[in-house]
C-alpha positions as CSV (number, residue, x, y, z in Angstrom):
1,M,19.9,1.4,-7.0
2,T,16.4,0.8,-8.3
3,N,14.4,3.2,-10.4
4,C,11.1,4.7,-9.2
5,N,8.2,2.4,-10.0
6,L,6.2,5.4,-11.1
7,C,8.4,7.9,-13.0
8,E,11.7,5.8,-13.5
9,S,13.8,8.5,-11.7
10,K,17.0,7.2,-10.0
11,E,17.1,10.0,-7.5
12,Y,15.5,9.7,-4.1
13,S,15.8,10.7,-0.4
14,I,15.9,8.3,2.5
15,V,12.9,9.0,4.8
16,Y,13.3,6.0,7.1
17,S,15.9,3.3,7.8
18,G,15.2,0.5,10.2
19,V,12.8,-2.4,10.8
20,I,9.4,-2.4,9.2
21,R,6.1,-4.2,9.8
22,D,6.3,-7.8,8.7
23,G,2.9,-9.5,8.7
24,V,0.2,-8.7,11.2
25,F,0.3,-5.4,13.2
26,G,3.0,-5.6,15.9
27,T,5.3,-8.0,14.0
28,E,8.6,-6.4,12.9
29,S,11.1,-7.6,10.2
30,Q,14.3,-9.1,11.3
31,N,16.2,-7.0,8.8
32,K,16.5,-3.3,8.4
33,Y,15.1,-1.6,5.3
34,K,15.2,1.8,3.7
35,V,12.0,3.7,2.8
36,V,12.7,6.3,0.2
37,K,10.9,9.3,-1.4
38,C,11.4,9.8,-5.1
39,N,12.8,13.2,-5.9
40,G,11.1,13.2,-9.3
41,C,7.4,12.4,-8.4
42,G,7.3,12.1,-4.6
43,L,6.3,8.4,-4.5
44,V,7.3,6.8,-1.2
45,R,8.4,3.2,-1.4
46,L,10.6,0.5,0.0
47,L,14.0,0.5,-1.5
48,N,15.2,-2.8,-2.9
49,N,12.2,-4.9,-1.7
50,P,13.5,-8.4,-1.5
51,L,10.0,-10.0,-1.9
52,T,8.6,-11.0,-5.3
53,M,5.2,-10.4,-6.8
54,Q,4.6,-14.2,-6.5
55,Y,5.0,-14.0,-2.7
56,Y,2.6,-11.0,-2.4
57,Q,0.0,-13.0,-4.4
58,S,0.5,-16.1,-2.3
59,D,-1.6,-17.5,0.6
60,E,1.5,-17.5,2.7
61,Y,1.7,-13.7,2.5
62,R,-2.0,-13.2,3.0
63,N,-2.0,-15.5,6.1
64,A,1.0,-13.7,7.5
65,Y,-0.5,-10.2,6.9
66,N,-4.2,-10.8,7.7
67,E,-4.2,-14.2,9.4
68,T,-6.4,-15.4,6.5
69,A,-6.1,-16.0,2.8
70,D,-9.8,-15.8,2.1
71,V,-10.7,-12.6,0.2
72,N,-14.2,-12.4,1.8
73,D,-12.6,-12.6,5.3
74,Y,-10.3,-9.8,4.3
75,I,-13.1,-7.6,3.0
76,G,-15.2,-8.3,6.1
77,M,-12.2,-7.2,8.4
78,H,-11.4,-4.0,6.5
79,D,-14.6,-2.8,4.8
80,D,-15.8,-0.7,7.7
81,E,-12.4,1.1,7.9
82,Q,-12.8,2.8,4.5
83,P,-15.8,5.3,4.9
84,P,-14.1,7.3,7.7
85,R,-10.9,7.6,5.6
86,L,-13.0,8.8,2.6
87,E,-14.8,11.3,4.8
88,K,-11.5,12.8,6.0
89,S,-10.1,13.2,2.5
90,G,-13.4,14.3,0.9
91,V,-14.6,13.9,-2.6
92,N,-12.6,16.7,-4.1
93,M,-9.3,14.9,-3.4
94,F,-10.3,12.3,-6.0
95,R,-12.5,14.3,-8.4
96,N,-11.0,14.6,-11.9
97,K,-7.8,13.0,-10.7
98,T,-5.8,9.9,-11.6
99,V,-5.2,8.0,-8.4
100,L,-2.3,5.5,-8.0
101,D,-3.1,3.1,-5.2
102,F,0.2,1.3,-5.0
103,G,0.1,-1.6,-2.5
104,C,-3.6,-1.2,-2.0
105,G,-4.3,-4.7,-0.7
106,C,-7.7,-5.7,-1.7
107,V,-8.6,-2.4,-3.4
108,I,-11.5,-1.8,-1.0
109,I,-11.0,1.9,-0.8
110,N,-11.1,2.2,-4.6
111,Q,-14.3,0.1,-4.8
112,Q,-15.9,2.3,-2.2
113,V,-14.9,5.5,-4.0
114,M,-16.4,4.3,-7.2
115,E,-19.6,3.0,-5.5
116,N,-20.3,5.9,-3.2
117,W,-19.3,8.9,-5.1
118,V,-20.2,9.7,-8.7
119,F,-17.6,11.7,-10.4
């Protein structure tokens, strides 16, 4: 059993068990995985992720997930997706809060929050 990445709790509930997305949209993993919710803080995460940080930082991962390893290509593909998400959540969701953006990709949403709304 692995501890929660956020609060170190060892207690969790399974919220999903099965195949997960593996790479670009529509591609599924060959193995089944468990997605768990921490009973301590509510963080939802993959249990026993077999991939390493080095893999997530590699061009191999970026090419599999986005079909490009170029950061500017990634930003160009996803930049326009962020404003509608921020409009749905509203500024008050982030005001005077600490936000954990775990697995945030290229941190585009964080950049847009900081650029577009003064807190």
